[in-house]
BAZA-444966 format. One record per residue (C-alpha): x, y, z; residue in one letter; residue number from 1. Coordinates in Angstrom, 1 decimal. Each point is the difference from the previous one (the first is absolute). Last residue first. Layout:
N
(pt (X, Y, Z), 'A', NUM)
...
This chain:
366
(pt (59.6, -40.5, -180.5), 'N', 366)
(pt (-1.7, -2.6, 2.0), 'D', 365)
(pt (-3.7, 0.1, -0.9), 'K', 364)
(pt (-2.3, -0.4, 2.3), 'Y', 363)
(pt (-3.8, -0.3, -1.1), 'N', 362)
(pt (0.2, -3.8, 0.9), 'Q', 361)
(pt (-0.2, 1.9, 3.5), 'S', 360)
(pt (2.3, -1.8, 2.4), 'V', 359)
(pt (-0.4, -2.4, 2.8), 'F', 358)
(pt (3.1, -1.5, 1.4), 'V', 357)
(pt (-0.1, -3.0, 2.5), 'P', 356)
(pt (1.7, 0.6, 3.4), 'N', 355)
(pt (0.9, -3.9, 1.3), 'S', 354)
(pt (0.0, -1.5, -3.6), 'Q', 353)
(pt (1.9, 3.4, -0.9), 'L', 352)
(pt (3.1, -0.2, 2.5), 'K', 351)
(pt (0.4, -4.0, -0.9), 'V', 350)
(pt (-0.1, 0.4, -3.5), 'A', 349)
(pt (2.3, 3.4, -0.1), 'F', 348)
(pt (2.8, -1.4, 2.5), 'V', 347)
(pt (0.1, -2.9, -2.5), 'E', 346)
(pt (-0.2, 2.0, -3.2), 'L', 345)
(pt (3.1, 1.9, 1.0), 'I', 344)
(pt (1.9, -2.8, 1.3), 'E', 343)
(pt (-1.0, -1.7, -3.6), 'K', 342)
(pt (1.4, 3.0, -1.7), 'L', 341)
(pt (3.4, 0.2, 2.3), 'L', 340)
(pt (0.6, -4.0, -1.2), 'L', 339)
(pt (-0.3, 1.1, -3.7), 'K', 338)
(pt (1.6, 3.1, -0.3), 'F', 337)
(pt (3.2, -1.6, 1.8), 'E', 336)
(pt (-0.3, -2.5, -2.4), 'Q', 335)
(pt (-0.1, 2.5, -2.8), 'K', 334)
(pt (2.7, 2.3, 1.5), 'D', 333)
(pt (-0.7, 2.9, 2.2), 'V', 332)
(pt (1.0, 3.3, 0.2), 'E', 331)
(pt (1.7, 2.7, 2.5), 'G', 330)
(pt (1.8, -2.2, 2.3), 'S', 329)
(pt (-0.7, 1.8, 3.1), 'K', 328)
(pt (-1.3, -4.0, 1.6), 'D', 327)
(pt (-3.2, 1.1, 1.0), 'A', 326)
(pt (-0.8, 2.7, -2.6), 'D', 325)
(pt (-3.2, -2.3, -0.9), 'C', 324)
(pt (-0.9, -0.6, 3.3), 'I', 323)
(pt (0.0, 3.3, 0.6), 'L', 322)
(pt (-2.6, 0.2, -2.9), 'F', 321)
(pt (-2.1, -2.7, 1.2), 'L', 320)
(pt (-0.4, 2.3, 3.4), 'N', 319)
(pt (-1.4, 2.3, -2.2), 'D', 318)
(pt (-2.3, -1.6, -2.1), 'Y', 317)
(pt (-1.8, -1.2, 3.0), 'L', 316)
(pt (-0.6, 3.7, 1.3), 'Q', 315)
(pt (-1.4, 0.6, -3.5), 'G', 314)
(pt (-2.1, -2.6, 0.7), 'V', 313)
(pt (-1.4, 1.1, 3.4), 'H', 312)
(pt (-0.4, 3.8, -1.2), 'E', 311)
(pt (-2.2, -1.0, -3.1), 'S', 310)
(pt (-0.5, -1.0, -3.2), 'T', 309)
(pt (2.6, 2.4, -1.3), 'E', 308)
(pt (2.7, -3.1, 0.3), 'R', 307)
(pt (-2.0, -1.8, -2.9), 'A', 306)
(pt (-1.1, -3.5, 1.3), 'P', 305)
(pt (2.6, -2.9, -0.7), 'L', 304)
(pt (-2.0, -2.6, -2.0), 'G', 303)
(pt (3.1, -0.9, -2.8), 'W', 302)
(pt (-0.6, 2.3, -2.9), 'E', 301)
(pt (-1.3, 2.5, 2.7), 'W', 300)
(pt (3.6, 0.5, 1.5), 'G', 299)
(pt (1.2, 1.4, -3.1), 'H', 298)
(pt (-0.2, 3.6, 0.3), 'S', 297)
(pt (0.7, 0.0, 3.7), 'E', 296)
(pt (2.6, -3.5, 0.2), 'L', 295)
(pt (1.2, 1.3, -3.4), 'A', 294)
(pt (1.2, 3.5, 1.1), 'K', 293)
(pt (1.6, -1.8, 3.0), 'K', 292)
(pt (2.3, -2.5, -2.0), 'L', 291)
(pt (1.0, 3.0, -1.8), 'E', 290)
(pt (1.1, 1.9, 3.0), 'D', 289)
(pt (1.7, -3.2, 1.2), 'K', 288)
(pt (1.8, -0.6, -3.2), 'S', 287)
(pt (-0.7, -3.1, -1.8), 'L', 286)
(pt (3.1, -1.6, -1.8), 'K', 285)
(pt (0.3, -2.9, -3.0), 'G', 284)
(pt (1.3, 3.0, -2.0), 'D', 283)
(pt (-2.6, -0.5, -2.4), 'K', 282)
(pt (-0.5, 4.8, -0.2), 'N', 281)
(pt (-3.8, -0.5, 0.9), 'T', 280)
(pt (0.2, -2.7, 2.8), 'D', 279)
(pt (-3.8, 0.5, 1.2), 'F', 278)
(pt (-1.3, -2.4, -3.0), 'E', 277)
(pt (3.1, -2.3, 0.5), 'D', 276)
(pt (-1.0, -0.3, 3.6), 'F', 275)
(pt (-3.9, -0.2, -1.1), 'M', 274)
(pt (0.6, -3.6, -2.1), 'K', 273)
(pt (1.7, -1.1, 2.8), 'D', 272)
(pt (-2.0, 0.3, 2.9), 'S', 271)
(pt (-3.1, -1.2, -2.7), 'I', 270)
(pt (2.1, -3.2, -0.4), 'E', 269)
(pt (1.3, 0.0, 3.9), 'S', 268)
(pt (-3.6, 0.3, 1.3), 'F', 267)
(pt (-1.3, -2.9, -2.9), 'L', 266)
(pt (2.4, -2.3, 1.1), 'E', 265)
(pt (-0.3, 0.3, 4.1), 'S', 264)
(pt (-4.0, 0.0, -0.2), 'D', 263)
(pt (-0.9, 1.1, 3.8), 'A', 262)
(pt (0.8, 3.2, -0.7), 'L', 261)
(pt (-2.0, 1.0, -2.8), 'L', 260)
(pt (-2.9, -1.8, 2.1), 'K', 259)
(pt (1.1, 2.2, 3.3), 'K', 258)
(pt (-0.1, 3.4, -2.3), 'M', 257)
(pt (-2.8, -0.3, -1.5), 'Q', 256)
(pt (-1.8, -0.7, 3.8), 'S', 255)
(pt (1.1, 2.7, 1.5), 'G', 254)
(pt (-3.4, 1.5, 1.0), 'N', 253)
(pt (0.1, 2.5, -2.9), 'N', 252)
(pt (-3.7, 1.5, -0.4), 'V', 251)
(pt (-1.2, 1.7, -3.0), 'N', 250)
(pt (-3.1, 2.3, 0.5), 'I', 249)
(pt (-2.8, 1.2, -1.7), 'N', 248)
(pt (-2.5, -1.7, 2.3), 'L', 247)
(pt (-2.5, -2.9, -1.4), 'V', 246)
(pt (-3.0, 0.2, 1.5), 'A', 245)
(pt (-1.9, -2.7, 1.8), 'T', 244)
(pt (-3.8, 0.2, 1.1), 'F', 243)
(pt (-1.5, -1.2, 2.8), 'P', 242)
(pt (-3.6, -1.3, -0.5), 'H', 241)
(pt (-1.8, -0.5, 3.4), 'L', 240)
(pt (1.9, 2.8, 1.5), 'K', 239)
(pt (0.1, 1.9, -3.3), 'L', 238)
(pt (-3.8, 0.4, -0.4), 'Y', 237)
(pt (-0.1, 1.4, 3.9), 'D', 236)
(pt (2.9, 2.3, -0.8), 'C', 235)
(pt (-1.4, 1.3, -2.8), 'L', 234)
(pt (-3.4, 1.0, 1.0), 'S', 233)
(pt (1.6, 1.2, 3.1), 'E', 232)
(pt (2.2, 2.5, -2.7), 'L', 231)
(pt (-3.0, 0.7, -2.0), 'T', 230)
(pt (-1.7, 1.7, 2.8), 'E', 229)
(pt (2.7, 1.8, 1.6), 'Q', 228)
(pt (0.5, 1.4, -3.5), 'L', 227)
(pt (-3.2, 1.0, -0.4), 'L', 226)
(pt (-0.3, 1.5, 3.3), 'K', 225)
(pt (3.4, 1.7, -0.4), 'A', 224)
(pt (-1.2, 1.1, -3.4), 'F', 223)
(pt (-3.3, 1.3, 1.5), 'Q', 222)
(pt (2.6, 2.6, 2.6), 'A', 221)
(pt (2.1, 1.2, -2.7), 'Q', 220)
(pt (-2.9, 1.1, -2.7), 'G', 219)
(pt (-1.9, -2.4, -2.3), 'I', 218)
(pt (-0.8, 1.0, -3.5), 'T', 217)
(pt (-2.2, -1.2, -3.0), 'E', 216)
(pt (-2.3, -1.7, 3.2), 'E', 215)
(pt (-3.0, -0.8, -1.8), 'K', 214)
(pt (-1.1, -2.2, 2.6), 'A', 213)
(pt (-0.1, -3.3, -2.1), 'A', 212)
(pt (3.6, 1.2, -1.4), 'K', 211)
(pt (0.7, -0.1, 3.5), 'H', 210)
(pt (-0.9, -3.3, 0.6), 'K', 209)
(pt (1.3, -1.2, -3.3), 'D', 208)
(pt (3.7, 0.7, 1.6), 'L', 207)
(pt (-0.9, -2.7, 2.7), 'I', 206)
(pt (-0.8, -2.1, -2.7), 'S', 205)
(pt (3.0, 0.9, -2.2), 'S', 204)
(pt (2.6, -1.0, 2.7), 'V', 203)
(pt (-1.9, -3.3, 1.1), 'L', 202)
(pt (-0.2, -0.9, -3.9), 'K', 201)
(pt (4.1, 1.0, -0.5), 'D', 200)
(pt (0.6, -2.3, 2.9), 'I', 199)
(pt (-1.9, -3.0, -1.3), 'D', 198)
(pt (1.3, 0.1, -3.8), 'E', 197)
(pt (3.6, 0.2, 1.1), 'N', 196)
(pt (2.8, 2.6, 0.9), 'A', 195)
(pt (-1.5, 2.9, -1.9), 'S', 194)
(pt (-1.0, 1.4, 3.4), 'P', 193)
(pt (3.7, -0.1, 0.6), 'P', 192)
(pt (0.6, -2.0, 3.5), 'P', 191)
(pt (0.2, 2.1, 3.1), 'V', 190)
(pt (2.3, -1.3, 2.7), 'G', 189)
(pt (1.6, 3.0, 0.7), 'M', 188)
(pt (3.3, -0.9, -1.9), 'E', 187)
(pt (-2.4, -1.6, -2.1), 'S', 186)
(pt (-1.1, 3.0, -1.7), 'G', 185)
(pt (-1.2, 3.6, 2.2), 'M', 184)
(pt (0.4, 2.2, -3.5), 'Q', 183)
(pt (-1.8, -2.7, -2.2), 'L', 182)
(pt (-3.2, 0.0, 3.0), 'L', 181)
(pt (0.0, 4.2, -0.3), 'A', 180)
(pt (0.0, -0.4, -4.3), 'T', 179)
(pt (-3.1, -2.4, 0.5), 'K', 178)
(pt (-1.3, 2.3, 2.1), 'L', 177)
(pt (0.0, 3.1, -2.1), 'S', 176)
(pt (-2.9, -1.4, -1.5), 'A', 175)
(pt (-2.0, 1.9, 2.8), 'P', 174)
(pt (1.0, 2.7, -1.7), 'S', 173)
(pt (1.7, 2.9, 2.0), 'I', 172)
(pt (-0.8, 3.3, 1.8), 'K', 171)
(pt (2.1, 2.3, 2.5), 'G', 170)
(pt (0.5, 2.1, -3.0), 'T', 169)
(pt (3.6, -0.6, -0.4), 'D', 168)
(pt (0.6, -0.3, -3.6), 'E', 167)
(pt (2.0, -3.6, 0.9), 'V', 166)
(pt (-2.3, -0.4, 2.8), 'D', 165)
(pt (0.9, -4.4, -0.3), 'L', 164)
(pt (3.2, 0.8, 1.7), 'E', 163)
(pt (-1.7, 1.9, 2.8), 'T', 162)
(pt (-2.5, -2.7, 0.1), 'F', 161)
(pt (2.6, -3.1, 0.8), 'L', 160)
(pt (1.5, 2.4, 2.5), 'N', 159)
(pt (-2.9, 0.4, 1.9), 'E', 158)
(pt (-1.5, -3.5, -0.6), 'A', 157)
(pt (3.9, -1.5, 1.6), 'L', 156)
(pt (-0.1, 2.6, 2.7), 'M', 155)
(pt (-3.5, -1.2, 1.7), 'A', 154)
(pt (0.7, -3.3, -0.7), 'F', 153)
(pt (2.9, 0.7, 2.4), 'D', 152)
(pt (-2.0, 1.7, 2.7), 'D', 151)
(pt (-2.3, -2.4, -0.3), 'E', 150)
(pt (2.3, -2.9, 0.4), 'D', 149)
(pt (-2.2, -3.2, -0.5), 'E', 148)
(pt (-0.8, 0.5, -3.7), 'L', 147)
(pt (3.5, 0.1, -0.3), 'I', 146)
(pt (1.2, -3.2, 1.5), 'L', 145)
(pt (-3.3, -2.1, -1.9), 'K', 144)
(pt (1.6, 0.9, -3.2), 'I', 143)
(pt (3.3, -1.4, 0.8), 'A', 142)
(pt (-1.9, -2.9, 1.3), 'S', 141)
(pt (-2.4, 0.0, -3.5), 'G', 140)
(pt (2.0, -3.2, -1.3), 'D', 139)
(pt (2.1, 1.5, -2.4), 'L', 138)
(pt (2.7, -2.4, -0.5), 'I', 137)
(pt (3.3, 1.8, -1.0), 'S', 136)
(pt (2.4, -1.8, -2.7), 'V', 135)
(pt (3.8, 0.3, -0.5), 'V', 134)
(pt (0.3, -2.7, -2.6), 'L', 133)
(pt (3.5, -1.7, -0.3), 'P', 132)
(pt (2.0, 1.2, -3.0), 'N', 131)
(pt (-0.2, -1.5, -3.6), 'Y', 130)
(pt (3.0, 1.0, -2.3), 'L', 129)
(pt (-0.9, 0.1, -3.7), 'D', 128)
(pt (2.8, -2.1, -2.1), 'F', 127)
(pt (3.5, 1.7, -1.4), 'P', 126)
(pt (0.1, 0.8, -4.1), 'E', 125)
(pt (2.4, -2.6, -1.5), 'C', 124)
(pt (3.4, -1.2, -1.0), 'K', 123)
(pt (1.9, 3.4, 0.9), 'M', 122)
(pt (2.4, -1.7, 2.3), 'Q', 121)
(pt (-1.0, 2.2, 2.5), 'V', 120)
(pt (-3.6, -0.4, -0.5), 'K', 119)
(pt (0.4, -3.7, 0.0), 'S', 118)
(pt (1.6, -0.1, 3.0), 'I', 117)
(pt (-2.5, 2.4, 1.5), 'Y', 116)
(pt (-3.0, -2.1, -1.2), 'S', 115)
(pt (1.9, -2.8, 2.1), 'Q', 114)
(pt (0.2, 2.5, 3.1), 'I', 113)
(pt (-3.8, 0.7, -0.7), 'Y', 112)
(pt (-1.5, -3.8, -0.2), 'V', 111)
(pt (1.9, -0.8, 3.6), 'Q', 110)
(pt (-1.3, 3.3, 1.6), 'I', 109)
(pt (-3.3, -1.6, -0.9), 'S', 108)
(pt (-0.8, -1.6, 3.0), 'G', 107)
(pt (-2.1, 0.9, 2.1), 'N', 106)
(pt (-3.0, 1.6, -2.0), 'L', 105)
(pt (0.6, -2.2, -3.4), 'L', 104)
(pt (1.1, -3.0, 2.2), 'T', 103)
(pt (-3.5, -0.3, 1.3), 'G', 102)
(pt (-1.8, 0.8, -3.2), 'V', 101)
(pt (2.0, -3.0, -1.5), 'S', 100)
(pt (-0.5, -2.0, 2.5), 'Q', 99)
(pt (-3.7, 0.1, -0.1), 'L', 98)
(pt (0.1, -1.1, -3.6), 'L', 97)
(pt (2.4, -2.1, 0.3), 'D', 96)
(pt (-2.3, -2.0, 2.8), 'R', 95)
(pt (-3.1, 0.7, -1.7), 'A', 94)
(pt (2.2, -1.2, -3.0), 'K', 93)
(pt (1.4, -3.5, 1.8), 'I', 92)
(pt (-3.6, -1.0, 1.9), 'F', 91)
(pt (-2.0, 0.6, -3.1), 'F', 90)
(pt (2.2, -2.2, -1.6), 'M', 89)
(pt (0.2, -2.9, 2.1), 'A', 88)
(pt (-3.9, 0.3, 0.9), 'E', 87)
(pt (-1.1, -0.1, -3.8), 'D', 86)
(pt (0.3, 3.2, -2.0), 'M', 85)
(pt (-2.7, 0.4, -3.3), 'V', 84)
(pt (1.4, 3.0, -2.6), 'A', 83)
(pt (-2.9, 2.6, 0.1), 'T', 82)
(pt (2.1, 2.6, 1.4), 'L', 81)
(pt (2.4, 0.0, -3.1), 'D', 80)
(pt (2.8, 2.0, 0.7), 'S', 79)
(pt (1.4, -2.7, 2.3), 'P', 78)
(pt (1.9, 1.0, 2.9), 'F', 77)
(pt (4.1, 0.2, -0.7), 'S', 76)
(pt (0.1, 0.9, 3.9), 'A', 75)
(pt (2.4, 3.1, -1.2), 'D', 74)
(pt (-2.7, 0.8, -2.4), 'K', 73)
(pt (-2.7, 0.3, 2.0), 'F', 72)
(pt (1.8, 1.5, 2.8), 'A', 71)
(pt (1.1, 2.8, -3.0), 'R', 70)
(pt (-3.6, 0.7, -0.9), 'E', 69)
(pt (-1.3, 0.5, 4.0), 'W', 68)
(pt (3.1, 2.3, 0.4), 'L', 67)
(pt (-0.9, 2.0, -2.8), 'P', 66)
(pt (-3.4, -0.4, 0.9), 'S', 65)
(pt (0.5, 1.7, 3.1), 'P', 64)
(pt (-1.6, -2.2, 3.1), 'L', 63)
(pt (-3.3, -0.6, 1.2), 'R', 62)
(pt (-0.4, 0.9, 3.9), 'L', 61)
(pt (-2.0, -2.2, 1.7), 'G', 60)
(pt (1.8, 0.8, 3.7), 'C', 59)
(pt (3.2, -2.1, -2.4), 'M', 58)
(pt (-0.9, -3.1, 2.6), 'V', 57)
(pt (-3.5, -0.9, -1.2), 'S', 56)
(pt (0.1, 1.5, -3.5), 'D', 55)
(pt (3.2, -1.8, -0.9), 'M', 54)
(pt (-1.5, -3.6, 0.5), 'L', 53)
(pt (-3.2, 1.1, -1.6), 'S', 52)
(pt (2.4, 0.9, -2.5), 'L', 51)
(pt (1.1, -2.7, -0.9), 'A', 50)
(pt (-3.1, -2.3, 0.7), 'A', 49)
(pt (-0.9, 2.4, -3.4), 'A', 48)
(pt (3.1, -0.8, -1.5), 'Q', 47)
(pt (-1.0, -4.1, 0.2), 'C', 46)
(pt (-3.5, 0.8, -1.5), 'Q', 45)
(pt (1.3, 1.6, -3.0), 'A', 44)
(pt (2.6, -2.8, -0.6), 'A', 43)
(pt (-2.9, -2.3, 0.0), 'T', 42)
(pt (-0.6, -2.4, 2.7), 'V', 41)
(pt (0.0, -4.0, 0.5), 'Q', 40)
(pt (-2.3, -2.4, 2.2), 'H', 39)
(pt (-2.0, -1.1, -3.1), 'S', 38)
(pt (-3.1, 0.9, 1.8), 'P', 37)
(pt (1.1, 3.2, 0.7), 'S', 36)
(pt (-1.8, 2.2, 2.5), 'D', 35)
(pt (2.0, -0.5, 2.5), 'K', 34)
(pt (2.8, 0.2, -2.2), 'V', 33)
(pt (1.2, 3.7, 1.1), 'S', 32)
(pt (-0.7, -0.3, 4.0), 'A', 31)
(pt (1.8, -3.6, 0.2), 'D', 30)
(pt (2.7, 1.8, -2.6), 'F', 29)
(pt (0.8, 3.0, 2.6), 'L', 28)
(pt (-0.2, -2.1, 3.3), 'S', 27)
(pt (2.7, -1.9, -1.0), 'N', 26)
(pt (2.2, 2.4, -1.1), 'L', 25)
(pt (-0.4, 1.2, 3.8), 'K', 24)
(pt (0.7, -3.2, 1.4), 'G', 23)
(pt (2.5, -0.3, -2.4), 'E', 22)
(pt (1.7, 2.9, 0.9), 'N', 21)
(pt (0.9, 3.8, -2.0), 'L', 20)
(pt (-1.6, 2.0, 2.8), 'E', 19)
(pt (3.1, 1.5, 1.6), 'Q', 18)
(pt (0.9, 1.3, -3.9), 'L', 17)
(pt (-2.9, 1.9, -0.1), 'I', 16)
(pt (0.3, 2.2, 3.4), 'Q', 15)
(pt (4.0, 0.2, -1.2), 'S', 14)
(pt (-0.6, 1.2, -3.2), 'G', 13)
(pt (0.9, 3.5, 1.7), 'D', 12)
(pt (-3.4, 1.7, 1.0), 'L', 11)
(pt (1.1, 2.8, 2.1), 'I', 10)
(pt (-2.9, 1.4, 2.3), 'R', 9)
(pt (-1.1, 3.1, 1.4), 'V', 8)
(pt (-2.9, 0.1, 2.4), 'G', 7)
(pt (-3.6, -1.8, 0.6), 'G', 6)
(pt (-1.0, -2.7, 1.5), 'G', 5)
(pt (0.0, -3.7, -0.5), 'E', 4)
(pt (-1.6, 0.3, -3.3), 'S', 3)
(pt (-3.7, -0.6, -1.2), 'A', 2)
(pt (-0.2, -1.0, -3.4), 'M', 1)
């Protein structure tokens, strides 16, 4: 499907939840039942209808299998896809399935916190935590900008050729083009050659021309010409068929903390469990130093970004530690810990809403 322009977007489930209205579900049912004399549909048709709605609001992105399977389970969707549904059941199951997907992307903190409590009580292992998806819409616009600047393109082609010419012979194989495209990546608006069948065929057809010309190796000028031809073709293709690339990034926009704070009973329970875990000598008190260490080492467990994530986040921690030691008493009891934790989460939630933190999934807080 065509998009409304390229760029990076956050798919946090809200796009799906906003579509859960009676008019939209009516349209889905009418489209599914139009060829059915009995005015009934199967569970498979209901599933297909839900998928079509998600395609329209999720930039054509198909969800990861584990998330989709979890949504099926949470929605109690029929395992027998041949099961027949009337209009009322279609509405219920389509709505429940879409709501499950939206909630998993948008509201997973409730699932995680409940799992955390279970883990502390040693009852079970925690569930998987699903984060909003950060995607890049590759519509050819980024490639077009590269091609329009002759100097930038010449430098790009030269740098790529130099990296590919590992033996420094001044020659490389035309097939190295695919490696060059991989190195450019979605950051430059280029999908991987294997992204889909059409893109793979497009790149292969260009390479076939050089095979027909029996060019076993090419120099830098020939490579630059080959790269330009390929990028121009990709630009034309992506303009008509935008490609959605999932970036290897986690986004923290404060939504997890907001959901935790909105449930006072759950917040109180998790706060007490955490205090008991950190109060290693069981005197009912936490020193300010222990509290600081707890925030820095365990903050991710309730949605706080790691201190090292960015300079902005580090400054937030510094300011909050001043609050921690405002009364100069040197320690907090369980009730003070709860109030302080609430204040800290509220501050972070507001700051992260206006300035989300994006972190590579390869990042590891040691």
